[in-house]
C-alpha positions in Angstrom: -0.2 -0.1 0.0 1.5 3.3 -0.9 1.4 6.6 1.3 -1.1 7.9 -1.3 -3.5 5.4 0.3 -2.9 6.2 4.0 -4.4 9.0 6.1 -2.3 11.6 7.4 -2.8 10.4 10.6 -1.5 6.5 9.6 1.5 8.0 7.9 2.2 9.9 11.2 1.3 7.0 13.4 3.9 4.9 10.8 6.6 7.4 11.0 6.8 7.9 14.5 6.8 4.2 15.1 9.7 4.1 13.0 11.3 6.5 15.2 10.1 5.0 18.7 14.1 3.3 18.7 15.6 6.5 18.4 12.7 8.1 20.9 13.4 5.9 23.5 15.8 7.3 25.9 15.6 11.0 24.6 14.6 13.8 27.2 14.3 16.4 24.5 14.1 17.0 20.7 11.8 17.9 17.4 10.1 15.5 15.2 10.1 16.9 11.7 7.7 15.8 9.1 7.9 17.3 5.4 4.5 17.2 3.4 3.6 16.8 0.0 0.0 16.3 -1.4 -0.5 15.2 2.3 1.6 12.6 2.6 4.9 12.3 4.2 8.4 12.6 2.5 10.8 12.9 4.7 11.0 12.8 8.4 13.5 12.8 11.7 14.6 14.2 14.9 16.3 17.0 15.7 18.0 16.1 18.9 18.3 18.6 21.8 20.7 16.4 24.3 21.6 18.7 26.7 20.8 22.4 27.8 24.4 23.8 28.7 23.1 26.1 31.2 21.2 23.1 33.2 23.7 21.1 35.2 20.9 19.0 36.7 21.6 15.1 36.1 20.2 14.7 32.2 17.0 12.2 33.0 17.1 8.7 31.5 15.0 9.2 28.8 11.4 8.5 27.9 10.0 5.0 28.0 8.2 3.0 25.2 4.8 4.0 27.2 5.8 7.7 26.8 6.5 7.5 23.5 3.4 5.9 22.8 1.5 9.0 24.1 3.9 11.3 22.1 2.5 9.2 19.0 -0.9 9.8 20.3 -0.2 13.6 20.9 0.9 13.9 17.2 -1.9 12.4 15.8 -4.3 14.5 18.1 -2.5 17.6 16.5 -3.2 16.9 13.1 -7.0 18.1 13.6 -5.7 21.5 14.0 -4.5 21.5 10.4 -6.9 22.4 7.8 -7.2 23.7 4.0 -3.0 22.7 3.0 -1.7 19.5 1.5 2.1 20.9 1.4 4.2 21.7 4.5 6.2 21.1 7.7 5.0 19.7 10.9 7.3 20.0 14.1 6.8 18.4 17.5 8.9 19.7 19.8 9.1 17.3 22.4 10.5 17.8 26.6 10.6 14.9 29.2 9.8 16.9 32.8 9.3 15.0 35.7 7.9 12.4 33.9 5.6 13.7 31.7 5.8 14.7 27.9 5.3 18.3 26.9 4.7 18.7 23.4 4.6 21.8 21.1 3.4 21.3 17.5 4.3 24.1 14.7 2.7 23.7 11.1 3.8 25.5 8.2 2.0 25.8 5.1 4.0 25.8 1.6 2.5 27.2 -1.5 3.7 26.7 -5.0 4.2 29.8 -7.2 3.6 27.5 -10.2 0.3 26.1 -8.8 -1.2 29.6 -8.6 0.0 30.7 -12.0 -1.9 27.8 -13.3 -5.0 28.9 -11.9 -4.6 32.3 -13.5 
């Protein structure tokens, strides 16, 4: 089955499932999903290993259950994406006192060639 046949929510779930092994043990970072025609083309993680100003001990990182919670939050955040098919979604996450904190940034992209064709 191609990604065009999968809903964007399912694609996000699969991408984060694929990143699950890398996410386990991480305590902070940014998950980046690049979207074209409502399909994820590229995805990955920008890792924020340590805050240089913070001298507190580094946490052990996320557990498998916390990674699953992050996946669910990422899918839930898609409800705020509407009316665009090209762009990028970034999930900034932080493990703080055993809780996953997530901030989502969505960016829509448009192509001038497509706009010019409509004229």
